[in-house]
C-alpha positions as CSV (number, residue, x, y, z in Angstrom):
1,M,125.2,21.5,-12.1
2,V,121.4,21.8,-13.3
3,R,121.6,20.8,-16.2
4,F,124.1,17.6,-16.0
5,R,121.0,16.4,-13.3
6,R,118.1,16.1,-16.0
7,P,119.8,14.2,-18.9
8,V,121.9,11.6,-15.7
9,A,117.7,11.1,-13.9
10,V,116.3,11.1,-17.9
11,G,118.9,8.0,-18.1
12,L,118.4,5.9,-14.8
13,G,114.7,6.7,-15.6
14,G,115.5,5.0,-19.2
15,A,117.5,2.4,-17.8
16,V,115.3,1.5,-15.0
17,L,111.8,1.1,-17.4
18,A,114.0,-1.0,-20.3
19,L,115.1,-3.8,-16.7
20,T,110.5,-4.0,-15.6
21,V,109.8,-4.6,-18.7
22,S,112.9,-7.5,-20.1
23,M,111.4,-8.3,-15.9
24,G,108.1,-8.5,-17.1
25,A,108.7,-10.4,-20.1
26,A,109.9,-13.2,-17.2
27,F,107.3,-13.9,-16.1
28,A,105.1,-13.5,-18.3
29,A,103.5,-17.4,-19.6
30,D,104.3,-16.9,-23.1
31,G,101.1,-17.4,-26.2
32,S,98.0,-16.8,-25.9
33,F,95.1,-18.0,-24.1
34,A,92.0,-18.0,-26.1
35,W,88.0,-18.4,-25.1
36,I,84.3,-17.5,-26.7
37,G,83.2,-14.1,-25.7
38,P,79.6,-12.9,-26.0
39,K,77.2,-14.2,-29.2
40,G,79.9,-16.7,-29.8
41,K,82.4,-14.2,-30.8
42,G,86.3,-15.7,-29.8
43,Y,88.5,-13.3,-27.2
44,S,92.8,-13.2,-27.0
45,I,94.7,-12.5,-25.0
46,T,99.1,-13.2,-25.5
47,D,101.9,-12.9,-23.5
48,P,100.0,-12.9,-20.3
49,P,101.3,-11.8,-16.2
50,D,102.2,-15.0,-14.3
51,G,100.3,-15.1,-10.4
52,H,97.5,-13.1,-11.2
53,C,94.0,-14.0,-11.0
54,F,92.0,-11.3,-13.9
55,D,88.1,-11.9,-13.1
56,M,85.7,-12.4,-16.9
57,G,84.3,-8.9,-17.4
58,Q,80.8,-11.2,-19.3
59,E,80.0,-14.4,-20.1
60,A,83.6,-16.7,-21.0
61,R,83.6,-20.4,-21.9
62,G,86.4,-23.1,-24.0
63,A,88.9,-22.1,-22.6
64,V,91.9,-22.8,-25.1
65,N,95.9,-22.6,-23.3
66,G,97.7,-21.6,-25.6
67,T,100.8,-20.7,-23.7
68,K,103.8,-23.0,-22.1
69,K,102.6,-22.6,-18.7
70,S,99.5,-24.3,-16.6
71,L,96.9,-22.3,-15.8
72,T,93.8,-22.8,-13.8
73,V,90.0,-21.6,-14.8
74,Y,87.2,-20.6,-11.8
75,T,83.7,-21.2,-12.5
76,G,83.7,-18.4,-9.9
77,K,85.3,-14.4,-9.9
78,K,87.9,-13.9,-7.9
79,C,89.5,-17.7,-8.3
80,S,87.0,-18.8,-6.3
81,G,84.3,-21.6,-6.9
82,S,85.4,-25.2,-9.4
83,A,88.6,-24.9,-10.8
84,T,90.8,-26.4,-14.1
85,R,94.5,-26.6,-14.6
86,L,95.0,-26.7,-17.2
87,A,98.2,-27.7,-19.3
88,P,99.9,-26.3,-21.9
89,G,97.7,-27.2,-25.6
90,K,94.7,-28.4,-23.4
91,S,91.2,-26.8,-23.9
92,V,88.2,-27.1,-21.5
93,P,84.9,-28.3,-24.5
94,E,83.6,-25.0,-25.9
95,K,80.8,-25.2,-23.5
96,T,82.4,-25.4,-20.3
97,P,82.1,-21.3,-19.1
98,F,84.1,-19.9,-16.4
99,A,84.3,-16.5,-14.7
100,S,88.3,-15.8,-13.9
101,V,91.7,-17.3,-14.8
102,K,94.7,-17.7,-12.8
103,F,98.7,-17.6,-15.2
104,G,101.3,-19.7,-14.5
105,T,99.9,-21.9,-11.6
106,E,102.8,-24.5,-12.2
């Protein structure tokens, strides 16, 4: 009986993981979000998850929304302060700083 339980548990675990990964992709802002960081270096993330507020760990400016959903950049940490909504394909001027971002704000 022990030998039977282990393969079943492994199979169920794999199915749950596959379902979680496929569901996670459904809640992602497909595409890339790019910005300029310290010393003018460019950064980007691909397929960011929707609905979560992300604080920038360092200087961030010039947000570019290359995703298929709207996002909002904020002047303060934890999605506080002045908010600027960016539709898909839109950007803010290169010198415009932001401290946090939330994806999928449609």
